[in-house]
C-alpha positions, 0 to 999 in steps of 0.5 A: 500499500502506498504512503498516499493511499492510507492518508487520502482513504483516512481523510475521507473516513474521518470526515465521513464520521464528522459529518454523521456526527454533525448531522446527528447532533443537528438533528437531535437539536431539531427534535429537542426542540419540537414539543412532543417529540424526544430520542430515546437514550437507549436507542441513541445509544444502540445506534451510537454502537452499531454505527461504529461497529459497522464503520470499522469493519468497513474501513478494514474491508477498505483497508484490505481492498487497496490496489496494493493487495490486489483486490477491489473494493466489494460492489455496493447492492445500490444501483446508483454505486453498482457501476465499476467506476466506484469499486475500482477506486477504494476511496470512491468505494469507501465514499459510497459505503460510508454515505449509505452507512449514514442514510441508514443511521439516519433514517434509523434516528428518524424512526426511534422519534418518540412522537405523534405518528403524523410528526414521525411521518414528516421526519421520516420524509424530511430526513429521506429528502435530505439522505437522497439528495446528499448522495456522493452521486449527485455531484460531479466532484464525487462521481467517479462515472461522470468523472470518468466520462468527461474525460474519456470525452474531453470534456463533451460530456459536461458541455452536453450536460450544461446544454440539457441543463439550459433546455430544461431551465428554458422548458420550465421542468426537467426531461425524464424523457426525449419529449421531441419524439411524441405527439399527441394524436400522432403516436401517444393517444391514437385510438380512432374516435371523434369529440361528440360533446363539448364544455368549458370542462371537458371533451366526450371522446366516442371511439370507433367500434372494433367488433361487428357487435358491440354490448348494449349498453356503453361504457364511460371512462373517467380519468382523473383531472390531475393528468392527461386522459391519455394514460388509459391510451398510450400505445396500442399495445398498452391502451386501456381504452383500445383493449376494452373497445376490443373486448366489444364494448362502445366506449366513451372517455372525458377528456378533461380541459387544461384550466386556464385563470378563467377557470380558477374559480370553478368548484368542486359542484361544478366538476360534478355536474358539468363533468361525469353527470353531464358526460352520463346524460349525453352517454345515455341520449346518443346510445338510447341505453337507460343505463351504462358501464362507467369506469373511474381512475384515481381521482377521476373515481372519487369524482364518478363516484360523487357524481352516481351519489349525488344522481341516487339522491336525486332518485336516479341509478344510471350505472349498471356498473362502475369500476374504480381504479387505484381509488381513494373513497376513505381518506384515512390512510393517504399513504405519503401525501399525508405529510402534506395535510394538516390544518395550516397547509389546507389554510394556506392553500385557501388563502393564496388560491382558493375562495379566501384569496385576496385576488380571487381564487387562483390555479393550483399549477401543473408544474408544482403538481408535477415536481411534488409527485416526482418527490414522492420517489426523488431517487427515480424521478429526480435525482436519477436524471440529474445524474444522467442528463446533467452530470453524464450529458445523456438525453433521456431515452423516449418513454411514453410513460413519462412523456405522459407524467411530465405532460401536466395539468393545472387545477381550478384553486377553489375546486382544489381547496373544497377537495383538499379539505374535505378529502384529506383533511377531514376525511367527509366524503365517506360519512352520510350527509357529512357533505353537500353537493351539487345541492344534494346531501351526499350519502356514497352507500346509496350507490347500488350497482355492482362494483369493481375495485382494483388496488396496487399492491406497491402504489405510494399514492393509494395504498391497496389497503385504503382502495379496499376501504371502499369496500365499506364505504360503498355499503348499499353494494351487494355486488362487489369484486375486489381485485389486487394488482403488482406494482405501483399506482401507475405500472400496475395499472397499465399492465395489458394482458398482452404482454402477461407481466407481473401477477395479481390476487383475487378473492370472491369474498369481500372480507371487512379487513383487507388483511383477511382478504389477502390471506386467502386471496389466490395469486396469479400470473399475468395482467388482471385486465382479463378478470376485469373483461370477464366481470365487465362482460356480464354487465354490458348487456345484449350483442347489437350491431356496432354503430357505423358512425359517431354521436347521433343527430343532437351530439354531431361530430366536433372533431377528430380524437384525441380533440383540442382540450388534450393538447393543451399545455400547462 
């Protein structure tokens, strides 16, 4: 071992230990100043002991892996540090291992805090954000992969990275994919159809049948208004819309408008009355069907359920069936999003963009929403692109899902603040009679139609157990089916049957508790789509000849799908 090697490693180790001690002291001081919180002495003592033992073992391993010993450092399982550039140099290998040790220790400290559950969750979230941001992989000077590429390309990678950074600054958001490859209506959202109705909030798209006969009862999709509808129609091979049309259903889809300042004062009631309630009436008028099948995705499911409850209060039951995909009706468990919600945060929104804003309601900007959701998974959706785009100068590859993810939408401040307060903060939607919507006392138990509820096992936005709670809220529904899919909020839903990936769980029983349901559920390889398709087929009615055109005399074609609204940028 050369004389230069040991001091270099020693300096890194000493600096790392000093950093973690300083960070630990700072966080301990912070927690001491917060009412009701404490870090037990025995827990802190145990953490310190474990830290020193792991640091000593790590240091000894680093010494034995020095180049003079003819070895390289052991690879790190974390994908941020798995490349050879990290393990070839013992100094960078030790830096990565020290960072991971410090990160684990800080997270263990956060877990050990004594306090109420919400405050502990917020501390964990804040610590995780800091830990992820502080990774040595995120900085040019401490990322050996980026440095090696800069040397290899004679600085061209750094120049390219600066160009990519400037481009992202100009467009106002970080590129997660090559956006120039995609165009709505050209290679995403391409299912053939036509807009047959529009108002100030939505366009209603009718899709061309792909079978000679269709079920007599049409299908209406209500997607989330916080995203563009074409998550359900990315490419022909992964399009939920096309799949449903191929199964012999006459399909209509709501395409929400991307609100501008003229719609800032739009209310939750407006979204219900002029959204699914109007869309249901138009679909009934076009098809002549007294009842229709309905589907709501995420917030779209919350909106659809609210609309059907309003109609039930008016003595109407227009839904032959309802499908809810990753939807919250009971907001008792809102996952990671709960860290952002309390009375002060909601009040601040009311006073800045809601009904109490001094200059009138404003907009919740789509970019703010997109940034918030990205930082729920910062390593995958933020720092991964900082490293690739800016440090290595590598333009991200084209990916339709990430193109959609970056195509953000605004929300009217009035509508958003009502939703935030009455659902996430007060959890009043599930309580019969607690809310008045569109002039009606709201009671979701008045919905009677058979209901299919889907949750995704790794969903961090709508935890699957929270999605399962809808089975209890919809107490008036006698025919309920719950299916659990693998993966997350989007990837779990967009799981084409033809690719037969992942797996899903089914159980004909619907007990009160989600865990009880899972214990007796059966895991089946492949997509959950065929299960849903089989269930939906029972509610489609008798086969009738597919229509040869779109709309009818009262609702004529306005323009080809995907329409103007989906192309509006935030």
